[in-house]
N, CA, C and O atoms as a GROMACS GRO file, in nm:
protein
  320
    1MET      N    1  10.926  -4.914   9.068
    1MET     CA    2  11.053  -4.804   9.115
    1MET      C    3  11.077  -4.713   8.986
    1MET      O    4  11.039  -4.596   8.979
    2LYS      N    5  11.132  -4.769   8.902
    2LYS     CA    6  11.197  -4.712   8.796
    2LYS      C    7  11.070  -4.639   8.736
    2LYS      O    8  11.090  -4.530   8.683
    3GLN      N    9  10.986  -4.673   8.738
    3GLN     CA   10  10.829  -4.594   8.676
    3GLN      C   11  10.801  -4.447   8.777
    3GLN      O   12  10.790  -4.331   8.736
    4PHE      N   13  10.796  -4.485   8.883
    4PHE     CA   14  10.803  -4.388   8.988
    4PHE      C   15  10.911  -4.263   8.991
    4PHE      O   16  10.883  -4.144   9.001
    5LEU      N   17  11.049  -4.327   8.978
    5LEU     CA   18  11.154  -4.217   8.978
    5LEU      C   19  11.108  -4.134   8.811
    5LEU      O   20  11.123  -4.014   8.787
    6ASN      N   21  11.058  -4.222   8.731
    6ASN     CA   22  11.071  -4.144   8.598
    6ASN      C   23  10.964  -4.023   8.618
    6ASN      O   24  11.002  -3.909   8.590
    7LYS      N   25  10.841  -4.041   8.663
    7LYS     CA   26  10.731  -3.984   8.704
    7LYS      C   27  10.778  -3.876   8.742
    7LYS      O   28  10.781  -3.782   8.663
    8ILE      N   29  10.816  -3.866   8.850
    8ILE     CA   30  10.862  -3.791   8.980
    8ILE      C   31  10.987  -3.725   8.883
    8ILE      O   32  11.002  -3.613   8.932
    9SER      N   33  11.057  -3.734   8.801
    9SER     CA   34  11.155  -3.638   8.719
    9SER      C   35  11.089  -3.562   8.621
    9SER      O   36  11.139  -3.463   8.568
   10ILE      N   37  10.971  -3.611   8.595
   10ILE     CA   38  10.923  -3.547   8.486
   10ILE      C   39  10.826  -3.458   8.548
   10ILE      O   40  10.788  -3.371   8.470
   11LEU      N   41  10.784  -3.453   8.642
   11LEU     CA   42  10.690  -3.369   8.742
   11LEU      C   43  10.809  -3.258   8.791
   11LEU      O   44  10.769  -3.142   8.801
   12VAL      N   45  10.928  -3.279   8.817
   12VAL     CA   46  11.001  -3.187   8.873
   12VAL      C   47  11.046  -3.076   8.768
   12VAL      O   48  11.064  -2.957   8.795
   13VAL      N   49  11.058  -3.132   8.653
   13VAL     CA   50  11.105  -3.071   8.527
   13VAL      C   51  10.987  -2.988   8.496
   13VAL      O   52  11.004  -2.866   8.494
   14MET      N   53  10.859  -3.040   8.468
   14MET     CA   54  10.780  -2.963   8.455
   14MET      C   55  10.721  -2.840   8.499
   14MET      O   56  10.667  -2.746   8.442
   15LEU      N   57  10.760  -2.882   8.674
   15LEU     CA   58  10.717  -2.778   8.775
   15LEU      C   59  10.866  -2.672   8.732
   15LEU      O   60  10.860  -2.549   8.736
   16ALA      N   61  10.942  -2.717   8.709
   16ALA     CA   62  11.065  -2.622   8.705
   16ALA      C   63  11.037  -2.492   8.575
   16ALA      O   64  11.074  -2.375   8.575
   17THR      N   65  10.967  -2.558   8.483
   17THR     CA   66  10.955  -2.494   8.370
   17THR      C   67  10.820  -2.377   8.393
   17THR      O   68  10.812  -2.274   8.326
   18LEU      N   69  10.756  -2.403   8.461
   18LEU     CA   70  10.631  -2.377   8.497
   18LEU      C   71  10.664  -2.238   8.559
   18LEU      O   72  10.593  -2.139   8.542
   19VAL      N   73  10.796  -2.242   8.642
   19VAL     CA   74  10.809  -2.126   8.742
   19VAL      C   75  10.812  -1.987   8.624
   19VAL      O   76  10.889  -1.974   8.529
   20LEU      N   77  10.688  -1.883   8.673
   20LEU     CA   78  10.717  -1.779   8.612
   20LEU      C   79  10.801  -1.674   8.634
   20LEU      O   80  10.826  -1.589   8.549
   21GLN      N   81  10.840  -1.676   8.728
   21GLN     CA   82  10.915  -1.560   8.756
   21GLN      C   83  11.007  -1.587   8.909
   21GLN      O   84  10.950  -1.601   9.017
   22ALA      N   85  11.171  -1.592   8.888
   22ALA     CA   86  11.242  -1.676   9.057
   22ALA      C   87  11.358  -1.554   9.023
   22ALA      O   88  11.424  -1.539   8.920
   23GLU      N   89  11.356  -1.490   9.124
   23GLU     CA   90  11.453  -1.388   9.209
   23GLU      C   91  11.532  -1.468   9.235
   23GLU      O   92  11.504  -1.551   9.322
   24ALA      N   93  11.698  -1.472   9.147
   24ALA     CA   94  11.808  -1.543   9.204
   24ALA      C   95  11.932  -1.477   9.256
   24ALA      O   96  12.032  -1.535   9.298
   25GLN      N   97  11.907  -1.315   9.245
   25GLN     CA   98  12.012  -1.214   9.284
   25GLN      C   99  11.994  -1.180   9.457
   25GLN      O  100  11.892  -1.177   9.526
   26CYS      N  101  12.112  -1.162   9.486
   26CYS     CA  102  12.096  -1.093   9.643
   26CYS      C  103  12.038  -0.978   9.598
   26CYS      O  104  11.991  -0.945   9.489
   27ALA      N  105  12.054  -0.908   9.733
   27ALA     CA  106  11.984  -0.756   9.740
   27ALA      C  107  12.083  -0.677   9.669
   27ALA      O  108  12.042  -0.594   9.587
   28ILE      N  109  12.215  -0.692   9.691
   28ILE     CA  110  12.312  -0.629   9.654
   28ILE      C  111  12.300  -0.591   9.477
   28ILE      O  112  12.296  -0.492   9.403
   29CYS      N  113  12.299  -0.774   9.465
   29CYS     CA  114  12.329  -0.752   9.273
   29CYS      C  115  12.190  -0.692   9.223
   29CYS      O  116  12.201  -0.604   9.137
   30THR      N  117  12.074  -0.723   9.259
   30THR     CA  118  11.943  -0.644   9.206
   30THR      C  119  11.954  -0.514   9.210
   30THR      O  120  11.910  -0.450   9.115
   31LYS      N  121  12.008  -0.456   9.307
   31LYS     CA  122  12.046  -0.307   9.322
   31LYS      C  123  12.089  -0.271   9.196
   31LYS      O  124  12.036  -0.204   9.107
   32THR      N  125  12.233  -0.347   9.208
   32THR     CA  126  12.291  -0.304   9.106
   32THR      C  127  12.262  -0.328   8.947
   32THR      O  128  12.308  -0.253   8.860
   33ALA      N  129  12.191  -0.426   8.923
   33ALA     CA  130  12.133  -0.462   8.774
   33ALA      C  131  12.054  -0.349   8.750
   33ALA      O  132  12.056  -0.286   8.644
   34MET      N  133  11.966  -0.315   8.875
   34MET     CA  134  11.841  -0.214   8.833
   34MET      C  135  11.864  -0.098   8.793
   34MET      O  136  11.789  -0.025   8.728
   35GLN      N  137  11.996  -0.072   8.841
   35GLN     CA  138  12.056   0.058   8.828
   35GLN      C  139  12.086   0.097   8.657
   35GLN      O  140  12.081   0.203   8.595
   36MET      N  141  12.134  -0.104   8.601
   36MET     CA  142  12.144  -0.075   8.482
   36MET      C  143  12.025  -0.063   8.379
   36MET      O  144  12.042  -0.037   8.259
   37GLY      N  145  11.895  -0.087   8.444
   37GLY     CA  146  11.812  -0.105   8.392
   37GLY      C  147  11.720  -0.233   8.344
   37GLY      O  148  11.778  -0.342   8.350
   38GLU      N  149  11.598  -0.234   8.303
   38GLU     CA  150  11.530  -0.337   8.325
   38GLU      C  151  11.552  -0.479   8.259
   38GLU      O  152  11.526  -0.585   8.315
   39GLY      N  153  11.620  -0.459   8.092
   39GLY     CA  154  11.716  -0.538   8.070
   39GLY      C  155  11.800  -0.639   8.079
   39GLY      O  156  11.790  -0.761   8.065
   40PRO      N  157  11.932  -0.528   8.117
   40PRO     CA  158  12.018  -0.630   8.209
   40PRO      C  159  12.003  -0.676   8.328
   40PRO      O  160  12.085  -0.761   8.364
   41ALA      N  161  11.883  -0.631   8.432
   41ALA     CA  162  11.808  -0.696   8.517
   41ALA      C  163  11.795  -0.837   8.490
   41ALA      O  164  11.858  -0.925   8.548
   42LYS      N  165  11.702  -0.857   8.390
   42LYS     CA  166  11.649  -0.975   8.360
   42LYS      C  167  11.721  -1.095   8.308
   42LYS      O  168  11.692  -1.215   8.309
   43GLY      N  169  11.856  -1.008   8.250
   43GLY     CA  170  11.930  -1.131   8.151
   43GLY      C  171  12.034  -1.148   8.268
   43GLY      O  172  12.111  -1.243   8.263
   44LEU      N  173  12.037  -1.070   8.359
   44LEU     CA  174  12.115  -1.112   8.509
   44LEU      C  175  12.088  -1.236   8.556
   44LEU      O  176  12.159  -1.337   8.556
   45ASN      N  177  11.936  -1.212   8.611
   45ASN     CA  178  11.869  -1.297   8.678
   45ASN      C  179  11.857  -1.466   8.593
   45ASN      O  180  11.871  -1.579   8.640
   46ALA      N  181  11.829  -1.428   8.471
   46ALA     CA  182  11.845  -1.559   8.339
   46ALA      C  183  11.943  -1.625   8.398
   46ALA      O  184  11.925  -1.732   8.457
   47ALA      N  185  12.077  -1.555   8.386
   47ALA     CA  186  12.186  -1.615   8.426
   47ALA      C  187  12.249  -1.670   8.515
   47ALA      O  188  12.339  -1.753   8.528
   48ILE      N  189  12.162  -1.587   8.596
   48ILE     CA  190  12.202  -1.698   8.760
   48ILE      C  191  12.128  -1.815   8.779
   48ILE      O  192  12.171  -1.910   8.846
   49LEU      N  193  12.031  -1.814   8.730
   49LEU     CA  194  11.927  -1.948   8.733
   49LEU      C  195  11.977  -2.048   8.644
   49LEU      O  196  11.972  -2.163   8.688
   50TYR      N  197  12.032  -2.027   8.509
   50TYR     CA  198  12.107  -2.131   8.479
   50TYR      C  199  12.224  -2.185   8.492
   50TYR      O  200  12.267  -2.294   8.456
   51LEU      N  201  12.289  -2.068   8.566
   51LEU     CA  202  12.418  -2.153   8.616
   51LEU      C  203  12.406  -2.224   8.733
   51LEU      O  204  12.476  -2.323   8.755
   52MET      N  205  12.305  -2.172   8.825
   52MET     CA  206  12.233  -2.272   8.906
   52MET      C  207  12.192  -2.393   8.896
   52MET      O  208  12.199  -2.469   8.992
   53ALA      N  209  12.133  -2.437   8.756
   53ALA     CA  210  12.094  -2.549   8.701
   53ALA      C  211  12.197  -2.625   8.670
   53ALA      O  212  12.183  -2.747   8.675
   54ILE      N  213  12.285  -2.584   8.644
   54ILE     CA  214  12.395  -2.696   8.603
   54ILE      C  215  12.456  -2.804   8.709
   54ILE      O  216  12.474  -2.924   8.687
   55PRO      N  217  12.483  -2.733   8.832
   55PRO     CA  218  12.534  -2.797   8.963
   55PRO      C  219  12.432  -2.916   9.020
   55PRO      O  220  12.451  -3.034   9.052
   56LEU      N  221  12.289  -2.811   9.017
   56LEU     CA  222  12.171  -2.931   9.061
   56LEU      C  223  12.177  -3.016   8.966
   56LEU      O  224  12.226  -3.122   9.004
   57THR      N  225  12.140  -3.013   8.834
   57THR     CA  226  12.163  -3.136   8.748
   57THR      C  227  12.248  -3.254   8.811
   57THR      O  228  12.219  -3.370   8.842
   58ILE      N  229  12.365  -3.180   8.818
   58ILE     CA  230  12.516  -3.310   8.860
   58ILE      C  231  12.491  -3.344   8.966
   58ILE      O  232  12.532  -3.457   8.993
   59LEU      N  233  12.424  -3.277   9.065
   59LEU     CA  234  12.369  -3.375   9.205
   59LEU      C  235  12.290  -3.450   9.204
   59LEU      O  236  12.307  -3.556   9.264
   60PHE      N  237  12.135  -3.416   9.112
   60PHE     CA  238  12.060  -3.523   9.106
   60PHE      C  239  12.122  -3.614   9.030
   60PHE      O  240  12.081  -3.727   9.058
   61PHE      N  241  12.221  -3.615   8.927
   61PHE     CA  242  12.234  -3.714   8.873
   61PHE      C  243  12.335  -3.827   8.976
   61PHE      O  244  12.308  -3.946   8.963
   62ILE      N  245  12.429  -3.796   9.060
   62ILE     CA  246  12.528  -3.834   9.126
   62ILE      C  247  12.414  -3.934   9.273
   62ILE      O  248  12.439  -4.046   9.319
   63GLY      N  249  12.284  -3.834   9.314
   63GLY     CA  250  12.233  -3.924   9.372
   63GLY      C  251  12.142  -4.032   9.317
   63GLY      O  252  12.106  -4.125   9.389
   64TYR      N  253  12.105  -4.023   9.193
   64TYR     CA  254  12.027  -4.112   9.168
   64TYR      C  255  12.124  -4.241   9.124
   64TYR      O  256  12.093  -4.356   9.154
   65ARG      N  257  12.252  -4.208   9.046
   65ARG     CA  258  12.320  -4.325   9.063
   65ARG      C  259  12.397  -4.403   9.208
   65ARG      O  260  12.450  -4.514   9.213
   66TRP      N  261  12.383  -4.303   9.315
   66TRP     CA  262  12.401  -4.359   9.450
   66TRP      C  263  12.296  -4.451   9.494
   66TRP      O  264  12.315  -4.552   9.561
   67TYR      N  265  12.179  -4.406   9.451
   67TYR     CA  266  12.056  -4.473   9.542
   67TYR      C  267  12.032  -4.600   9.449
   67TYR      O  268  11.991  -4.702   9.504
   68ARG      N  269  12.057  -4.600   9.296
   68ARG     CA  270  12.042  -4.730   9.195
   68ARG      C  271  12.119  -4.825   9.285
   68ARG      O  272  12.063  -4.913   9.350
   69ARG      N  273  12.276  -4.800   9.287
   69ARG     CA  274  12.371  -4.877   9.362
   69ARG      C  275  12.311  -4.944   9.467
   69ARG      O  276  12.273  -5.060   9.454
   70GLU      N  277  12.296  -4.865   9.596
   70GLU     CA  278  12.227  -4.916   9.726
   70GLU      C  279  12.112  -5.004   9.688
   70GLU      O  280  12.093  -5.116   9.735
   71ASN      N  281  12.037  -4.945   9.598
   71ASN     CA  282  11.926  -5.065   9.616
   71ASN      C  283  11.947  -5.197   9.531
   71ASN      O  284  11.861  -5.284   9.534
   72ALA      N  285  12.068  -5.210   9.453
   72ALA     CA  286  12.108  -5.294   9.360
   72ALA      C  287  12.171  -5.413   9.480
   72ALA      O  288  12.128  -5.529   9.484
   73ILE      N  289  12.289  -5.353   9.583
   73ILE     CA  290  12.331  -5.411   9.697
   73ILE      C  291  12.256  -5.495   9.778
   73ILE      O  292  12.277  -5.616   9.787
   74ARG      N  293  12.167  -5.434   9.838
   74ARG     CA  294  12.023  -5.443   9.858
   74ARG      C  295  11.976  -5.594   9.847
   74ARG      O  296  11.975  -5.686   9.928
   75LYS      N  297  11.941  -5.584   9.725
   75LYS     CA  298  11.876  -5.683   9.650
   75LYS      C  299  11.978  -5.761   9.648
   75LYS      O  300  11.917  -5.858   9.694
   76LYS      N  301  12.077  -5.799   9.635
   76LYS     CA  302  12.166  -5.904   9.626
   76LYS      C  303  12.210  -5.939   9.767
   76LYS      O  304  12.246  -6.056   9.764
   77GLU      N  305  12.223  -5.880   9.910
   77GLU     CA  306  12.216  -5.916  10.020
   77GLU      C  307  12.055  -6.036  10.030
   77GLU      O  308  12.049  -6.158  10.040
   78GLN      N  309  11.951  -5.936  10.021
   78GLN     CA  310  11.794  -6.008  10.087
   78GLN      C  311  11.822  -6.155   9.981
   78GLN      O  312  11.790  -6.262  10.032
   79HIS      N  313  11.869  -6.158   9.863
   79HIS     CA  314  11.840  -6.288   9.785
   79HIS      C  315  12.007  -6.338   9.740
   79HIS      O  316  12.065  -6.306   9.637
   80PRO      N  317  12.057  -6.421   9.848
   80PRO     CA  318  12.219  -6.474   9.791
   80PRO      C  319  12.205  -6.556   9.689
   80PRO      O  320  12.305  -6.605   9.635
   0.00000   0.00000   0.00000
């Protein structure tokens, strides 16, 4: 099971890095950023995606730890 989770994790990371262009801005932020020019708009979009990655990474880590703990508890209950 650990090998399966490792393969899934690697696949998710690879897919995340292959995203060519992601629009993370709301309509108002996009309009404001476009008024500043193309460079600042791309920078703002990259910053939003970067800030979004940190909480998602923390949530993934918490979920993975919870999953491992629950599996360990279930294994102990099945094999006393």
